[in-house]
Kinemage of the C-alpha trace (Angstrom):
@kinemage 1
@onewidth
@group {chain A} dominant
@subgroup {mainchain}
@vectorlist {calphas} color= white
{ca unk a 1} P 167.699 129.228 88.971
{ca unk a 2} L 168.134 126.387 91.423
{ca unk a 3} L 169.069 129.219 94.334
{ca unk a 4} L 166.331 131.429 93.308
{ca unk a 5} L 163.609 128.414 94.233
{ca unk a 6} L 165.905 127.670 97.080
{ca unk a 7} L 164.951 131.191 98.191
{ca unk a 8} L 161.442 131.921 97.298
{ca unk a 9} L 160.832 128.250 99.955
{ca unk a 10} L 162.709 130.093 102.340
{ca unk a 11} L 160.290 132.748 101.568
{ca unk a 12} L 157.569 130.505 102.006
{ca unk a 13} L 158.900 129.423 106.012
{ca unk a 14} L 158.986 133.049 106.554
{ca unk a 15} L 155.410 134.011 105.897
{ca unk a 16} L 154.354 130.524 107.634
{ca unk a 17} L 156.701 131.985 110.760
{ca unk a 18} L 154.627 135.380 110.369
{ca unk a 19} L 151.407 133.832 110.639
{ca unk a 20} L 152.022 131.587 113.307
{ca unk a 21} L 154.027 134.519 115.652
{ca unk a 22} L 152.829 134.839 119.476
{ca unk a 23} L 150.859 138.019 120.142
{ca unk a 24} L 153.561 139.186 122.280
{ca unk a 25} L 152.741 142.178 124.766
{ca unk a 26} L 153.634 145.277 122.825
{ca unk a 27} L 153.003 143.506 119.162
{ca unk a 28} L 149.505 141.957 120.072
{ca unk a 29} L 147.589 145.055 117.943
{ca unk a 30} L 150.034 144.093 114.690
{ca unk a 31} L 148.579 140.557 114.676
{ca unk a 32} L 146.357 140.551 112.031
{ca unk a 33} L 148.265 142.867 110.210
{ca unk a 34} L 150.970 139.905 110.445
{ca unk a 35} L 148.223 137.347 110.006
{ca unk a 36} L 147.793 139.365 106.449
{ca unk a 37} L 151.622 139.809 105.247
{ca unk a 38} L 152.138 136.240 106.077
{ca unk a 39} L 149.839 134.645 103.894
{ca unk a 40} L 150.661 137.026 101.079
{ca unk a 41} L 154.109 136.164 101.049
{ca unk a 42} L 153.063 132.316 100.999
{ca unk a 43} L 150.812 132.920 98.139
{ca unk a 44} L 152.775 134.540 96.411
{ca unk a 45} L 156.047 132.773 96.688
{ca unk a 46} L 154.099 129.612 96.156
{ca unk a 47} L 153.025 130.894 92.817
{ca unk a 48} L 156.287 131.907 92.079
{ca unk a 49} L 157.720 128.073 92.325
{ca unk a 50} L 154.589 127.318 90.303
{ca unk a 51} L 155.666 129.204 87.635
{ca unk a 52} L 159.311 128.712 88.284
{ca unk a 53} L 158.332 125.134 87.520
{ca unk a 54} L 156.216 125.285 84.277
{ca unk a 55} L 158.547 127.352 82.795
{ca unk a 56} L 160.948 124.831 83.230
{ca unk a 57} L 159.003 121.928 82.380
{ca unk a 58} L 157.600 123.698 79.275
{ca unk a 59} L 161.556 124.449 78.170
{ca unk a 60} L 162.288 121.024 78.106
{ca unk a 61} L 159.583 120.061 75.866
């Protein structure tokens, strides 16, 4: 489960990188799409990490 949480954390960092991707000439038209995909990736994987944490917390109780 620790490896899964690390994978989700790396996915959040990848989403952050997509949001802050510089607009290169041939990718400039796709910049809004990269922002949306990056924001969704950060949100989804952050929620997944919170779910794993809550599941581990309530498993110990």
